[in-house]
C-alpha positions as CSV (number, residue, x, y, z in Angstrom):
1,M,-24.0,12.7,-1.4
2,K,-23.4,11.9,-5.1
3,V,-19.6,11.5,-5.6
4,L,-17.7,10.9,-8.8
5,V,-14.2,9.3,-8.3
6,T,-11.7,9.3,-11.2
7,G,-8.9,6.8,-10.9
8,A,-11.3,4.6,-9.0
9,D,-9.5,1.4,-10.0
10,G,-6.2,2.6,-8.5
11,F,-4.6,2.0,-5.1
12,V,-6.3,4.9,-3.3
13,G,-9.4,4.9,-5.5
14,R,-10.5,1.4,-4.5
15,H,-10.2,2.2,-0.8
16,L,-12.0,5.5,-1.3
17,V,-14.9,4.0,-3.3
18,R,-15.5,1.4,-0.5
19,A,-15.4,4.1,2.2
20,L,-17.8,6.4,0.4
21,R,-20.3,3.6,-0.2
22,A,-19.9,2.4,3.4
23,R,-21.1,5.7,4.6
24,G,-24.1,5.8,2.2
25,D,-22.8,8.0,-0.6
26,I,-23.9,7.3,-4.2
27,V,-20.6,6.7,-6.1
28,E,-19.8,6.9,-9.8
29,A,-16.5,4.9,-10.0
30,C,-14.5,5.9,-13.1
31,G,-11.6,3.6,-13.8
32,G,-9.0,3.8,-16.5
33,P,-9.2,2.3,-20.0
34,G,-10.0,-1.4,-20.0
35,N,-11.6,-1.3,-16.5
36,P,-15.2,-1.1,-15.4
37,G,-16.6,2.4,-15.5
38,A,-13.7,3.5,-17.7
39,V,-13.4,7.1,-18.7
40,E,-10.4,8.5,-20.5
41,I,-9.6,11.8,-18.7
42,T,-7.5,13.0,-21.7
43,D,-10.7,12.9,-23.8
44,P,-12.7,16.1,-23.0
45,P,-16.0,15.0,-24.5
46,A,-15.9,11.7,-22.6
47,V,-15.3,13.5,-19.3
48,L,-18.0,16.0,-20.0
49,R,-20.6,13.3,-20.9
50,R,-19.8,11.4,-17.7
51,I,-20.2,14.4,-15.5
52,Q,-23.4,15.6,-17.3
53,R,-25.0,12.1,-16.9
54,F,-24.1,11.6,-13.2
55,A,-24.5,15.2,-12.0
56,P,-22.2,14.8,-9.0
57,E,-22.2,16.9,-5.9
58,G,-18.6,16.0,-5.1
59,I,-15.7,14.9,-7.3
60,V,-12.4,13.4,-6.2
61,H,-9.9,13.5,-9.0
62,L,-7.4,10.7,-8.4
63,A,-6.7,9.6,-12.0
64,G,-3.3,10.2,-13.3
65,V,0.3,9.0,-13.6
66,S,1.5,8.2,-10.0
67,S,5.0,6.9,-10.5
68,V,8.0,9.3,-10.2
69,A,10.3,6.8,-11.9
70,W,7.9,6.3,-14.8
71,S,7.5,10.0,-15.2
72,H,11.2,10.4,-15.9
73,Q,10.9,8.0,-18.8
74,H,7.6,9.4,-20.1
75,P,7.5,13.2,-19.2
76,D,5.2,14.2,-22.1
77,E,2.6,11.5,-21.3
78,T,2.8,12.4,-17.6
79,H,2.1,16.0,-18.5
80,Q,-0.7,15.1,-20.8
81,V,-2.5,12.9,-18.3
82,N,-1.9,14.8,-15.1
83,V,-2.2,18.4,-16.3
84,G,-4.4,17.9,-19.4
85,G,-6.7,15.4,-17.6
86,T,-7.1,17.9,-14.7
87,A,-8.0,20.7,-17.2
88,N,-10.6,18.4,-18.8
89,V,-12.2,17.5,-15.4
90,L,-12.3,21.2,-14.3
91,G,-13.7,22.3,-17.6
92,A,-16.4,19.7,-17.5
93,V,-17.3,20.6,-13.9
94,A,-17.5,24.3,-14.8
95,S,-19.9,23.4,-17.7
96,A,-22.0,20.7,-16.2
97,A,-21.7,20.7,-12.4
98,P,-20.6,24.1,-11.3
99,K,-21.8,23.7,-7.7
100,A,-19.9,20.4,-7.1
101,R,-17.1,20.2,-4.5
102,V,-13.9,19.1,-6.3
103,L,-10.9,17.6,-4.5
104,L,-7.7,17.7,-6.5
105,V,-5.1,15.3,-5.3
106,G,-1.5,16.6,-5.7
107,S,1.6,15.3,-4.0
108,G,4.2,16.1,-1.3
109,E,6.7,15.6,-4.1
110,E,5.8,19.1,-5.2
111,Y,8.0,20.6,-2.4
112,G,11.2,19.1,-3.8
113,R,14.3,19.2,-1.6
114,L,13.6,20.4,2.0
115,E,16.0,21.4,4.7
116,E,16.2,18.3,6.9
117,G,14.4,18.7,10.2
118,T,12.0,21.3,8.8
119,P,8.7,19.8,7.7
120,A,6.9,21.4,4.7
121,A,3.9,23.6,5.6
122,E,1.4,24.4,2.9
123,T,3.1,27.8,2.5
124,T,6.5,26.3,1.8
125,P,7.6,27.2,-1.8
126,L,7.2,24.5,-4.4
127,K,10.4,23.2,-6.1
128,P,9.4,20.1,-8.0
129,L,12.3,17.9,-9.2
130,S,10.6,15.3,-11.4
131,P,8.1,15.4,-14.3
132,Y,5.6,13.9,-12.0
133,A,6.0,16.6,-9.3
134,E,6.0,19.3,-11.9
135,S,2.8,18.0,-13.4
136,K,1.1,17.9,-10.0
137,A,2.2,21.5,-9.3
138,Q,0.8,22.6,-12.7
139,A,-2.5,20.8,-12.1
140,E,-2.7,22.5,-8.7
141,A,-2.3,25.9,-10.4
142,L,-5.3,25.0,-12.6
143,G,-7.3,24.2,-9.5
144,R,-6.4,27.5,-7.9
145,A,-7.5,29.4,-11.1
146,A,-10.7,27.4,-11.2
147,S,-11.4,28.3,-7.6
148,A,-10.8,32.0,-8.3
149,D,-13.3,31.7,-11.1
150,G,-16.0,30.4,-8.7
151,L,-15.6,26.6,-8.5
152,S,-15.4,24.9,-5.2
153,V,-11.9,23.3,-5.4
154,V,-10.0,22.0,-2.5
155,L,-6.3,21.1,-3.0
156,M,-4.4,18.2,-1.3
157,R,-0.8,17.2,-1.1
158,P,-0.6,13.7,0.2
159,F,2.8,12.3,1.2
160,N,3.8,8.6,1.0
161,H,1.0,6.2,1.9
162,L,1.0,2.5,2.4
163,G,-1.5,-0.4,2.7
164,R,-3.2,-3.2,0.8
165,G,-3.6,-2.8,-3.0
166,Q,-0.5,-0.7,-3.9
167,A,1.1,-1.7,-7.2
168,P,4.1,-4.1,-6.9
169,Q,6.5,-1.7,-8.6
170,F,6.3,0.7,-5.6
171,V,9.1,0.3,-3.0
172,M,7.4,-1.3,0.0
173,P,5.3,-3.8,-2.0
174,S,8.4,-4.7,-3.9
175,F,10.3,-5.4,-0.6
176,A,7.3,-7.3,0.8
177,R,7.2,-9.7,-2.2
178,Q,10.9,-10.3,-2.0
179,L,10.8,-10.9,1.8
180,V,7.8,-13.3,1.5
181,A,9.6,-15.3,-1.1
182,I,12.7,-15.5,1.1
183,S,10.7,-16.5,4.1
184,R,9.4,-19.4,2.0
185,G,12.8,-20.6,1.1
186,A,13.7,-18.6,-2.0
187,S,17.5,-18.5,-2.7
188,P,19.6,-16.5,-2.6
189,A,18.2,-14.6,0.4
190,V,18.9,-11.2,-1.1
191,V,16.6,-8.1,-1.2
192,Q,17.2,-6.0,-4.3
193,V,16.9,-2.3,-3.3
194,G,17.5,1.2,-4.6
195,D,18.7,4.1,-2.4
196,L,17.7,3.4,1.2
197,S,18.9,6.6,2.7
198,P,16.0,9.0,1.9
199,K,13.6,9.7,4.7
200,R,9.9,9.8,3.9
201,D,6.6,10.6,5.7
202,F,4.5,7.5,5.7
203,S,0.8,7.2,6.5
204,H,-1.6,4.3,6.3
205,V,-3.9,4.5,3.2
206,E,-7.0,4.2,5.4
207,D,-5.9,7.4,7.3
208,V,-5.4,9.1,4.0
209,I,-8.9,8.1,3.0
210,A,-10.3,9.6,6.2
211,A,-8.6,12.8,5.3
212,Y,-10.2,12.9,1.9
213,L,-13.6,12.3,3.4
214,L,-13.1,15.1,5.9
215,L,-11.9,17.5,3.2
216,L,-14.9,16.6,1.0
217,E,-17.1,17.8,3.7
218,R,-15.1,20.6,5.4
219,G,-12.2,21.6,3.3
220,I,-12.1,25.3,2.4
221,T,-12.4,26.3,-1.2
222,G,-9.1,27.4,-2.7
223,E,-7.0,26.1,0.3
224,V,-4.4,23.4,0.2
225,Y,-3.9,20.7,2.8
226,N,-0.9,18.4,3.5
227,V,-1.9,14.8,4.2
228,C,1.0,13.4,6.2
229,S,2.2,12.3,9.6
230,G,4.8,14.9,10.3
231,A,7.4,12.2,11.1
232,G,10.3,11.0,8.9
233,L,11.5,7.4,8.5
234,S,14.3,6.3,6.2
235,I,13.6,3.6,3.6
236,R,16.3,1.5,5.3
237,E,14.4,1.8,8.7
238,A,11.2,0.8,7.0
239,L,12.9,-2.2,5.4
240,D,14.4,-3.2,8.7
241,M,11.0,-3.0,10.3
242,M,9.5,-5.1,7.5
243,Q,12.3,-7.7,7.9
244,E,11.4,-8.0,11.6
245,L,7.7,-8.5,10.8
246,A,8.6,-11.0,8.1
247,G,11.0,-12.9,10.3
248,T,13.8,-12.7,7.8
249,D,17.4,-11.5,7.9
250,A,18.1,-11.2,4.2
251,E,21.2,-9.6,2.6
252,I,20.5,-6.2,1.2
253,R,21.9,-5.5,-2.3
254,V,21.7,-2.3,-4.3
255,D,20.3,-2.7,-7.8
256,P,21.4,0.3,-10.0
257,A,18.2,-0.1,-12.0
258,R,16.2,0.8,-8.9
259,L,18.0,4.2,-8.4
260,R,16.1,7.4,-9.4
261,P,17.7,10.0,-11.7
262,T,17.0,12.6,-8.9
263,E,16.4,11.8,-5.3
264,I,15.0,13.9,-2.4
265,P,16.9,13.1,0.8
266,W,14.2,14.3,3.2
267,L,10.6,14.8,2.5
268,V,8.3,15.3,5.5
269,G,5.2,17.4,5.8
270,D,3.5,19.4,8.5
271,P,-0.1,18.0,9.1
272,R,-1.3,20.7,11.6
273,K,-3.6,22.5,9.2
274,L,-5.5,19.3,8.4
275,E,-5.5,18.3,12.1
276,R,-7.2,21.6,13.0
277,L,-10.1,20.4,10.8
278,G,-10.3,17.3,13.0
279,W,-8.2,14.7,11.3
280,T,-6.3,12.2,13.4
281,R,-3.9,9.4,12.3
282,R,-5.1,6.1,13.8
283,R,-2.6,3.7,12.4
284,T,1.2,3.4,12.7
285,V,3.8,2.8,10.0
286,R,4.2,-0.7,11.5
287,D,0.5,-1.3,10.9
288,S,0.9,-0.2,7.3
289,L,3.9,-2.5,6.7
290,R,2.1,-5.4,8.3
291,D,-0.8,-4.9,5.9
292,V,1.6,-4.8,2.9
293,L,3.3,-8.0,4.0
294,E,0.0,-9.8,4.6
295,E,-1.2,-8.9,1.1
296,A,2.1,-10.2,-0.3
297,R,1.7,-13.5,1.6
298,A,-1.8,-13.9,0.2
């Protein structure tokens, strides 16, 4: 299968490109500006030229702003990249590769605040609380419209995922770097944190990639699928687990700069729709945190 991946130089993109090539697919890896295979998704002619030249059978659209915190500081750019970029990709597909299967990657953040104890199903109303989440909901609406117009578009809402290669500004890689430094004698033995009370639904990035590969083959056009574990773990519990793995007992100190303007206390998804297609999680949160720590040590 010929598969074009936007955002191929990102955390998930690098894992996905390796997995696609490992199973024998022909991959066009499109990174962001300044990276190999760069394509600017906010440039419609550039996106169209790339799709015309490669003639993909499948497209996984990962490129975009991925940080909730950054989106609060740059809402207009977040909209331009996440919504405008999606519009450009779908427009190019309609023009140059109308038979291609398109996976649009949204976010569990689209659900907003949930009642604790009730995981979000795909039918749960969307109540985005950040510019990032709002942009993902709007991009998803474009995907639904394109599907109604005859394109084969499958929608995904992944929740939090962890593993090697995640940018250091994200919470768990940030903790890992601090704990590794402390384990090597850094002083003071203090971990700077934000709000540790929110509960999140964590999956290993390799399990997320397995879900994408499955949906590329078997996802139903126009349908949306949660990619999640169905279990909630607080940020504090994850940090405690990481301290145990790192062999540290550092003091925990709240840094006001790490607090978000808005926070979601409980964000957990229901994975049963994806599981009915045959997806199974094979790695635990502990496996994920161990990988993040090992990368920080390296």
